[in-house]
Each structure stands twice: as C-alpha cells, then as structure tokens.
C-alpha positions as CSV (number, residue, x, y, z in Angstrom):
1,M,0.0,0.0,0.0
2,P,-0.7,2.6,-1.2
3,L,-2.4,1.4,-4.3
4,Y,-3.2,3.8,-7.2
5,V,-6.3,3.1,-9.3
6,G,-7.1,4.8,-12.6
7,L,-9.9,4.6,-15.1
8,S,-9.8,5.3,-18.8
9,F,-12.2,4.9,-21.6
10,C,-10.8,4.1,-25.1
11,N,-12.8,4.4,-28.3
12,A,-15.4,6.3,-26.3
13,R,-16.6,8.9,-28.8
14,V,-20.4,8.9,-29.1
15,C,-20.8,6.6,-26.1
16,I,-23.8,7.4,-23.9
17,L,-24.5,6.5,-20.2
18,R,-27.5,4.3,-19.5
19,A,-28.8,4.2,-16.0
20,V,-31.7,2.5,-14.2
21,S,-34.4,4.8,-13.0
22,S,-37.6,3.4,-11.4
23,G,-36.6,0.0,-12.7
24,M,-36.2,1.1,-16.3
25,W,-33.1,1.9,-18.4
26,T,-32.9,5.6,-19.2
27,T,-30.4,8.0,-20.8
28,N,-30.2,11.7,-21.2
29,D,-28.7,11.2,-24.7
30,V,-25.5,13.1,-23.9
31,A,-22.6,11.5,-25.8
32,L,-18.9,11.7,-25.2
33,N,-16.9,13.8,-27.7
34,D,-13.5,12.3,-27.3
35,D,-12.0,9.0,-28.3
36,V,-10.0,8.6,-25.0
37,I,-11.1,9.8,-21.6
38,A,-8.4,9.4,-18.9
39,L,-9.6,10.2,-15.4
40,P,-7.3,11.1,-12.5
41,E,-6.0,8.3,-10.3
42,V,-7.3,7.8,-6.8
43,M,-5.2,6.4,-4.0
44,V,-6.2,3.4,-1.8
45,E,-4.3,3.9,1.4
46,S,-5.0,0.6,3.1
47,A,-6.6,-2.8,2.7
48,N,-9.3,-1.6,5.1
49,A,-10.1,1.5,3.0
50,D,-13.8,2.4,2.3
51,L,-13.7,1.8,-1.4
52,G,-17.1,3.3,-2.1
53,C,-15.9,6.6,-0.6
54,T,-12.5,6.3,-2.2
55,F,-13.9,5.8,-5.7
56,K,-16.7,8.4,-5.5
57,P,-14.6,11.2,-7.2
58,I,-14.0,8.9,-10.2
59,F,-17.7,7.8,-10.5
60,D,-18.8,11.4,-10.2
61,M,-16.4,12.4,-13.0
62,V,-17.8,9.7,-15.2
63,W,-21.4,10.9,-14.6
64,N,-20.3,14.5,-15.0
65,A,-19.0,13.7,-18.5
66,F,-22.5,12.6,-19.4
67,G,-24.1,15.7,-18.1
68,Y,-25.2,14.5,-14.7
69,Q,-24.4,16.3,-11.4
70,G,-22.8,13.1,-10.0
71,S,-23.2,9.4,-9.6
72,D,-26.6,8.2,-8.4
73,K,-24.9,5.3,-6.5
74,Y,-24.3,7.6,-3.5
75,D,-26.7,9.1,-1.0
76,A,-26.9,12.8,-0.1
77,H,-24.0,12.3,2.4
78,G,-21.7,10.7,-0.1
79,N,-22.2,7.1,1.2
80,W,-22.1,4.3,-1.4
81,I,-25.6,2.8,-1.8
82,G,-24.8,0.7,-4.9
83,A,-27.3,-0.1,-7.6
84,I,-30.8,1.3,-7.0
C-alpha cells in the first residue's frame, strides 16, 4: 500500500450512459466527444479503506462527463448505496 487506481475509456466517442431509474433503463442522450477519456487516479491507502468513498470522485467524474451532477450510486451524504 498505497495502491493507485485509474480509469480510462478508449474508443469512447459517441458513447452514452444508460442508468436505471424506477426499474427502467434511461439516458439523457449526452454522448462523449473524445475517443479517449483518462480520469485522474485515486489512492487506496490501506486494505481496510472504504472503497465506495475512495472511488466516489471517479464515479462522479464519469457521470459529469455525461451531463449529470454526480453518480446516483451515493446518498446525499456521499455514502455508497450501490445499484438502485
């Protein structure tokens, strides 16, 4: 430790984000404009780290890229709630 985790999307141009809302797949039809999206790394400091909290900035950036305020997998306090 520490462990650094990064996320990149390759061949991503025109990809859209589909999400589940009220049990149905939905999208806001916002597509990516770039072929490669490389997000900043996050650091996992220990084996006991709260990974949901650690990865929140990455997930929020992904959702931001598609026009959303942030990931819907977190509650109002930033706690991971997973799939809804």
